[in-house]
Phi, psi and omega in degrees: 000305181312313185287330176289314184290314175291332172288326180288328177290324180294322185283322184279331193041073177286158179295319191225139172237118180259119166259111200268055171093158170065023172284332166260113188291299176061050182293340175296340179257357185266180189280335188279145182286127179240128183293125183306341178289336188258004176297124184203058192292322179290322179291329178294311182300313187290329171301319178295317178306301196282330186243351177242288189301310180303302178300331183288317180299317178294320179286332179231066186302338186256356194275153171282123177241122183252144174237117174273122182300130167257186184286337176291316174295315178306338175311317186293308178306320189277332178279327172296319173302324179284313194258321184223058174304336172305306176300325181298311182294320177312299181306322190275303193272333176273309184273334175086017183281150177228161174304322179305311174302311176306323182265359173070039184265348177303315183302338173263010187051049184250131180282125179261116178268110184204129180281330176247153169226211180299347181288340183280126187272300192281159166301317188288309182300310174310313187285329180290320183285334182297333180285354176268002190277101181205169179212133179253125178261127177049025184052035187231315200233127185253131167250122184223138187284325183254158187305331185289356172296339171299341185274000174284340174067050166224159182293153181158198184200162175220160179253232163083313185264352166078004181236137186279130177216149183224138170245132178265118172237176186208136160214175188286339182270319178259356187060217181275129188220168168252157167234123185249141164264128186262144158297183190224183181247044186263165166286126188275351178265067184276133185269359183249359181205170178280069189297339176290346176278349187275182187226156182247139176170164176223170186240127167261120188240126176257121186241131178268103176292335177285315170267003179058031181256156170223151172237127192243130177240108178266134180255110175281142178233115173246244166272003175206171168208160179228124184227113182052041173087356183259127179263139172240139182245136167287124189272167183301321179300322186279328188245022173054049167088016178288136178267142182292142177270358179233072183294142169093343175285000000 
């Protein structure tokens, strides 16, 4: 997935790359049980730096890269709000720390889109603000982590559910348009849920800012992928021995 995604960004050189939440998994801070022997919160963050954000910034040095806070990034903030609100205030008000700084996003020039940060104190306040995390591009295209972004009546997409679904919508401003729920870029072999039911994929969106029209290309990734006529095969190392259905290409 990462090889296809990053190579596609390098080929297209998009104006904006939007990472629509849950790039940092942070299960150690969440409600799911994680075997303490598998705890590696620093390693997980460094994986994102070394294999996603660093290569992405290198491939697209001039792109605007946004990360919209998802519920997985939110896990750390919620834990602080639940367990150590006093430490949260010290980090925020005394030291000027933000979630963006804690996750090391500044070094990659990545914008963190979140309505609340360490300044949000109560659990209820954090959850309320999380639902407001979205970004509208050029007054044309909407990115929202959660499904209720569809109710905004704009072309766009959400993530969160890890499965690709498309709705055809219409209004007088945007005409006939699509709203996408995307597959994700995760590892599907999760030990706490049926990850094999999920999908892998990303979206390429072309926006006409004058006519407010959009054209969307969803890229599905199985044991191979096709982007702009270029074929990619999943290697045995990448896919645990999956054989390509396009041998010789």
